[in-house]
Every structure is written in C-alpha cells, then in structure tokens.
C-alpha positions as CSV (number, residue, x, y, z in Angstrom):
1,M,0.0,0.0,0.0
2,K,1.1,3.5,-0.8
3,V,0.6,6.7,1.3
4,R,0.9,10.3,0.1
5,K,3.3,12.5,2.0
6,Y,2.7,16.2,2.6
7,S,4.9,17.0,-0.4
8,G,2.6,14.9,-2.6
9,E,5.2,12.1,-3.0
10,L,3.8,8.5,-2.8
11,V,5.8,6.1,-0.6
12,D,5.3,2.7,0.8
13,F,3.3,2.5,4.0
14,D,5.5,1.5,6.9
15,L,3.5,-0.4,9.5
16,Q,6.4,-0.7,12.0
17,R,7.0,3.0,11.9
18,L,3.3,3.7,12.6
19,K,3.3,1.2,15.5
20,G,6.5,2.8,16.8
21,S,4.9,6.2,16.9
22,L,1.9,4.8,18.7
23,T,4.2,3.1,21.3
24,K,6.1,6.4,21.8
25,S,2.8,8.0,22.8
26,G,2.8,5.7,25.9
27,A,0.3,3.2,24.5
28,S,0.7,-0.4,25.7
29,N,1.3,-3.2,23.1
30,E,-2.3,-4.2,23.5
31,T,-3.5,-0.7,22.8
32,V,-1.2,-0.4,19.8
33,E,-2.6,-3.6,18.3
34,L,-6.2,-2.5,19.0
35,V,-5.7,0.9,17.3
36,W,-4.0,-0.8,14.3
37,E,-6.8,-3.4,14.1
38,K,-9.4,-0.5,13.8
39,M,-7.2,1.5,11.4
40,N,-6.6,-1.5,9.1
41,K,-10.4,-1.5,8.4
42,T,-10.4,2.1,7.2
43,I,-7.1,2.9,5.5
44,F,-6.8,2.7,1.7
45,D,-4.2,2.9,-1.0
46,G,-3.1,6.5,-1.6
47,M,-4.3,7.8,1.8
48,S,-2.4,10.9,2.9
49,T,-0.2,10.8,5.9
50,K,-2.3,13.7,7.3
51,Q,-5.4,11.4,7.2
52,L,-3.4,8.6,8.8
53,Y,-2.4,10.9,11.6
54,R,-5.9,12.1,12.2
55,L,-7.3,8.5,12.3
56,A,-4.6,7.3,14.7
57,F,-5.1,10.4,16.9
58,Q,-8.9,9.9,17.2
59,L,-8.5,6.2,18.0
60,L,-5.9,6.9,20.7
61,K,-8.2,9.6,22.1
62,Q,-10.9,7.0,22.4
63,Q,-8.5,5.0,24.6
64,R,-7.1,7.9,26.7
65,N,-6.8,11.6,26.1
66,S,-3.2,11.7,27.4
67,L,-2.1,9.2,24.7
68,A,-3.5,11.3,22.0
69,A,-2.0,14.4,23.5
70,R,1.5,12.9,23.6
71,Y,1.1,11.6,20.1
72,S,0.2,15.1,18.9
73,L,3.3,16.8,20.2
74,K,4.7,17.7,16.8
75,K,1.4,19.2,15.7
76,A,1.1,21.0,19.1
77,L,4.4,22.8,18.5
78,R,3.1,24.0,15.1
79,D,0.0,25.1,16.8
80,L,2.1,27.7,18.7
81,G,2.0,29.6,15.5
82,P,1.2,31.1,13.1
83,T,4.1,33.4,14.1
84,G,7.2,32.4,16.1
85,Y,6.4,34.5,19.2
86,L,4.9,31.8,21.3
87,F,7.5,29.3,20.2
88,E,10.2,31.6,21.5
89,K,8.4,31.8,24.9
90,W,8.1,28.0,25.0
91,V,11.9,27.7,24.1
92,A,12.6,30.0,27.0
93,R,10.7,27.6,29.3
94,L,12.8,24.7,28.0
95,F,16.0,26.5,29.1
96,E,14.4,27.6,32.4
97,H,13.9,23.9,33.2
98,T,17.7,23.4,33.2
99,N,18.1,26.3,35.7
100,H,18.7,29.1,33.2
101,H,17.5,32.6,33.6
102,T,15.9,33.8,30.4
103,L,14.7,36.9,28.6
104,T,12.8,37.1,25.3
105,S,12.2,39.6,22.4
106,L,15.2,41.9,22.8
107,I,17.0,44.4,20.6
108,L,20.7,44.4,21.2
109,E,23.3,46.7,19.7
110,G,26.2,44.8,18.1
111,N,29.5,46.1,16.8
112,A,28.1,46.8,13.4
113,V,24.3,46.7,13.5
114,S,21.4,46.2,16.0
115,H,19.8,42.7,16.3
116,E,16.4,41.4,17.2
117,V,17.2,38.6,19.6
118,D,14.6,35.8,20.3
119,V,15.9,34.4,23.6
120,I,18.9,34.8,25.9
121,A,19.6,32.3,28.6
122,Q,22.1,32.7,31.5
123,K,23.5,30.0,33.8
124,D,26.6,30.5,36.0
125,N,29.2,32.2,33.8
126,D,27.6,31.2,30.4
127,L,25.3,33.5,28.4
128,S,23.5,31.9,25.4
129,L,22.2,33.7,22.4
130,I,19.3,31.7,21.1
131,E,17.8,32.0,17.6
132,C,14.4,30.3,17.1
133,K,13.3,29.1,13.7
134,F,9.6,28.3,13.9
135,R,8.0,26.4,11.0
136,N,4.3,25.5,10.6
137,T,4.5,23.0,7.8
138,V,4.9,19.2,8.4
139,D,8.0,18.5,6.5
140,A,9.8,21.8,6.8
141,K,13.6,21.8,7.0
142,V,16.0,24.5,8.2
143,S,18.8,24.9,5.6
144,V,22.4,25.8,5.9
145,T,21.8,29.5,5.2
146,N,20.2,29.8,8.7
147,P,23.2,28.8,10.8
148,M,25.4,30.9,8.4
149,Y,23.3,34.0,9.1
150,F,23.1,33.2,12.8
151,L,26.9,32.8,13.1
152,S,27.4,36.4,11.7
153,R,24.9,37.7,14.3
154,F,26.7,35.9,17.1
155,V,30.1,37.2,16.0
156,D,28.8,40.8,15.9
157,L,27.5,40.4,19.5
158,S,29.9,38.0,21.1
159,D,32.8,40.3,22.2
160,K,30.5,42.9,23.6
161,E,29.6,43.1,27.3
162,F,25.9,43.3,28.3
163,N,24.3,43.9,31.7
164,F,21.8,41.0,32.2
165,F,20.5,39.5,35.5
166,D,22.3,42.1,37.6
167,R,25.8,41.4,36.2
168,P,28.0,42.3,33.3
169,I,28.5,39.3,31.0
170,K,29.4,38.4,27.4
171,F,27.8,35.8,25.2
172,T,29.6,32.5,25.3
173,Q,27.3,30.1,23.5
174,A,25.0,30.2,20.5
175,W,21.9,28.0,20.0
176,L,19.8,27.5,16.9
177,V,16.5,26.0,17.9
178,T,13.7,24.8,15.6
179,N,10.6,22.7,15.7
180,A,11.4,21.5,12.2
181,Y,14.1,19.3,10.8
182,L,17.7,20.3,9.9
183,T,19.4,19.6,6.6
184,K,22.7,17.7,6.6
185,D,24.6,20.8,5.5
186,A,23.1,22.8,8.3
187,I,24.2,20.3,10.9
188,E,27.7,20.0,9.4
189,F,28.2,23.8,9.2
190,A,26.9,24.3,12.8
191,N,29.1,21.6,14.2
192,Y,32.2,22.9,12.5
193,Y,31.7,26.4,13.9
194,K,30.5,25.1,17.3
195,L,27.0,26.4,17.1
196,N,24.6,24.4,19.3
197,L,21.6,22.9,17.5
198,L,18.3,21.7,18.8
199,S,15.5,20.5,16.5
200,W,12.6,18.1,16.5
201,D,14.9,15.1,16.0
202,Y,18.4,16.4,16.6
203,P,20.7,15.8,18.4
204,N,20.0,12.1,18.8
205,G,18.7,11.4,22.3
206,L,18.6,15.0,23.2
207,S,16.2,16.4,20.6
208,I,13.1,18.5,21.3
209,K,11.0,15.4,21.4
210,N,13.3,13.6,23.8
211,R,13.6,16.6,26.1
212,V,9.8,17.1,26.2
213,D,9.0,13.5,26.8
214,S,11.6,13.0,29.5
215,A,10.8,16.1,31.4
216,G,7.1,16.5,30.7
217,L,7.6,19.9,29.1
218,Y,4.5,19.6,26.9
219,P,3.1,22.9,25.4
220,L,-0.5,23.7,26.4
221,T,-1.5,23.1,22.8
222,C,-1.0,19.4,23.4
223,L,-4.2,19.1,25.5
224,T,-7.1,17.4,23.8
225,S,-9.7,18.3,26.4
226,I,-9.7,22.1,25.8
227,N,-10.6,23.8,22.6
228,T,-8.5,26.3,20.5
229,Q,-10.2,29.4,22.1
230,E,-9.4,28.1,25.6
231,K,-5.8,27.3,24.7
232,D,-5.4,30.8,23.2
233,K,-6.9,32.3,26.4
234,L,-4.3,30.5,28.6
235,L,-1.4,31.3,26.3
236,S,-2.4,35.0,26.3
237,L,-2.0,34.9,30.0
238,N,1.6,33.6,29.6
239,Y,0.8,30.0,30.6
240,M,2.9,27.9,28.2
241,L,3.2,24.4,29.6
242,V,0.7,21.7,30.6
243,K,2.8,21.6,33.8
244,D,1.5,25.1,34.6
245,I,-1.9,23.7,35.2
246,L,-0.5,21.1,37.7
247,D,1.5,23.8,39.5
248,E,-1.4,26.2,39.6
249,P,-4.8,24.5,39.0
250,R,-6.6,27.8,39.6
251,I,-5.6,29.0,36.2
252,L,-8.4,26.8,34.8
253,E,-10.8,29.2,36.5
254,H,-10.0,31.6,33.6
255,L,-12.0,29.2,31.4
256,N,-15.7,29.6,31.2
257,T,-16.6,26.0,31.9
258,T,-17.9,23.7,34.6
259,T,-16.0,22.3,37.7
260,Y,-16.5,18.8,36.3
261,R,-14.8,19.7,33.0
262,R,-11.9,21.5,34.8
263,K,-11.3,18.3,36.7
264,K,-11.2,16.3,33.5
265,I,-8.7,18.8,32.0
266,Y,-6.5,18.5,35.1
267,Q,-6.7,14.8,34.9
268,E,-5.5,14.8,31.3
269,A,-2.7,17.2,32.2
270,N,-1.5,14.9,35.1
271,E,-1.7,11.8,33.0
272,L,0.3,13.5,30.2
273,V,3.1,14.8,32.4
274,Y,3.3,12.2,35.1
275,G,1.5,9.2,33.7
276,F,-1.2,8.8,36.3
277,P,-4.4,10.8,37.3
278,V,-4.5,12.9,40.5
279,N,-7.5,15.1,41.4
280,P,-6.7,18.7,42.2
281,E,-7.2,19.9,45.8
C-alpha cells in the first residue's frame, strides 16, 4: 500500500513506523494492536499521511486523552504559530527547566548593527544567544543558510559586554532551535563552527521530542480536552506548559466551563506529564 506525503510524494506504507509512533505515545502493546486493528479496516491505498495521523489520533483519544496528547506533540508545536512569538516563549521555558535565567524579544546593539534577539539564557558564567526558527508545515527543514546567518549575528555580539541579570556578561554560546528538521549541510556547518543545534529530531537522544517527553515539558497546545479558544486564552496569560496547570490548578478558572470539566482537564494534564491521574485539591 502507498501513502501520500505532505509533499505529494507516494511512498510505501511503513506499519512498523506507525506502531513505533503509537508506542512512543505511551500506549501499551495491547492498545497499539487494538488501534491498528481498527485502522486497518479504514485505510486505503493513496491515503495521505495527514489522514493517517488524524485517524490514529482519534483512535488513541478513544482509549485515553493523554495518549492522543502525547502523540500530537509535533502538531502541538506547530499550533504555537502562526508566528514564532509563542514558540520563543516556549523555548525559554525549556531552558528555564535546566536552571537558566531567560529573557525574550530583545533588541541588542552589536558592533556593526542592531539585532532582534529571540531568547537569551544565562546559567553560571555562560550566556547563550538563542535563535528560534519556527515552522508551521509538516516536512519543513532549516537549511544551511540559517546557521550561516546566525553565526554572523553571534560574531557581531559575542565580544560585547551586556548587563543582564544584575551582572556584566558576554555571550559564550549560540543556539539555533527549531521545531522542524535540519538539513545535513546545516548540521555540518553548525558543528564545524561550534553552534549548538536543537531540532525536532536532533541531536539524537537530546532532541526537542526527547527533552519534552523525558521532562514532561509539553506545550499547552497538546491538550485534547480544551478547545482552541481556551488554549489561546491561557497562552495569552503567559501559561505555556501543561505543567503550569498542575503547578497552579486555579488557572483553569480563567476558562468559562464547569467544575467537572476543569477536573477532566486537570486529569489529562496529570496523565500526560506524570503518567497517572490525580485530582486537584
């Protein structure tokens, strides 16, 4: 059987890849087989990968909301769009999780020109300049021109001293972060010039997906039990992570909904982050 990729290319359907993605959502072997059994009755030759995803998502949601939420992480990151502003805020939260102090949306004066800076992150004696490349299409790739351009910006800023977090400090590290993929040339160029890279699937074992799953740093857009308007409301109040609901359950009072539904949202959040339900106090 053939499936149609986002680009329009027809490729062979890979059952093991599908089952692997279902397993990574936290589904048990029994659940994976049950979902596949139901999918197998519906799929057809030439089906788009988008249709396959939607079908798998709905079937996982029938089993447990948190499985569908985890399965939808890649789409949830795209849902931080359409601009890159919220993605930058979310990236800052990733660095805060590793005990960095962060600032977003700055304009800094370099030696030659001024620069719009997405995120800066400070930890101990290191100050990181972080460039975020947000993409809202499924198969988007960041090409070598992006780290080339970013390197020039880093060079223009790196030997200047700035006052951040109550201390004078210079930039010591550069990070290019994207929710998309990286081309081979982009990786080779960045590695040669010692630019740090973080993308959906790179570096191996420490990619965005790996970091989110291991630390439970899911964006609010993952949740399946709240609608788009409710997500937008919480995001506008600067709540970026599903964890924010667990840390401060009262934020759900901003939503015009019932106590019962707020408890269901909290339950999904807890299952997604920690793997088990706990009722809020």
